[in-house]
C-alpha positions as CSV (number, residue, x, y, z in Angstrom):
1,M,39.4,-14.9,-57.2
2,A,38.9,-13.2,-60.6
3,A,35.5,-11.1,-60.4
4,Q,33.1,-11.3,-63.3
5,K,29.6,-9.8,-65.1
6,L,26.7,-11.2,-63.3
7,T,24.8,-12.4,-67.0
8,K,20.9,-12.2,-66.7
9,T,21.7,-16.1,-67.8
10,R,23.6,-16.4,-64.2
11,L,21.1,-14.3,-61.9
12,I,18.2,-17.0,-63.4
13,Q,20.7,-19.9,-62.3
14,I,21.1,-18.9,-58.5
15,I,18.0,-17.9,-58.3
16,V,16.2,-21.2,-59.5
17,M,18.9,-22.5,-57.1
18,L,17.4,-20.7,-54.3
19,I,14.0,-21.0,-54.7
20,I,14.8,-25.2,-55.1
21,L,17.0,-25.2,-51.6
22,L,14.6,-23.1,-49.9
23,T,11.4,-25.4,-51.3
24,A,13.7,-28.7,-49.7
25,F,14.7,-26.9,-46.4
26,F,10.7,-25.9,-45.6
27,Y,9.4,-29.4,-47.7
28,K,11.6,-31.3,-45.0
29,T,10.7,-29.2,-41.7
30,Y,7.1,-29.4,-42.5
31,Q,7.6,-33.2,-43.0
32,H,9.5,-33.5,-39.7
33,Y,7.4,-31.4,-37.5
34,G,4.1,-32.5,-39.1
35,E,3.1,-36.0,-38.8
36,S,6.6,-37.7,-37.9
37,S,5.5,-35.4,-34.5
38,V,3.2,-37.4,-32.8
39,E,4.7,-40.5,-33.5
40,K,7.9,-39.6,-31.8
41,Q,6.1,-38.1,-29.0
42,R,3.9,-41.4,-28.8
43,E,7.1,-43.5,-28.8
44,S,9.1,-41.4,-26.5
45,A,5.8,-41.8,-24.3
46,V,5.9,-45.8,-24.0
47,Q,10.4,-45.4,-23.6
48,N,9.7,-43.6,-20.3
49,E,7.3,-45.7,-19.0
50,N,10.0,-49.1,-19.6
51,I,12.0,-46.7,-17.7
52,L,9.4,-46.6,-14.7
53,E,8.6,-49.7,-15.1
54,K,12.3,-50.9,-14.6
55,E,12.8,-49.0,-11.6
56,A,10.2,-49.6,-10.0
57,N,11.0,-53.2,-10.5
58,H,14.3,-52.9,-8.6
């Protein structure tokens, strides 16, 4: 792989892409642990109750 001189425009392109990727990562992380976390806990609790009811009936 031939080494190339890092130009100013290439450096800006790398920095912009890094910012975009980090923004997407933190957005998805926040979205995952934000509102959906409460809903997932509620669904998990309902599933656990259903399993306990089935085991109690047997």
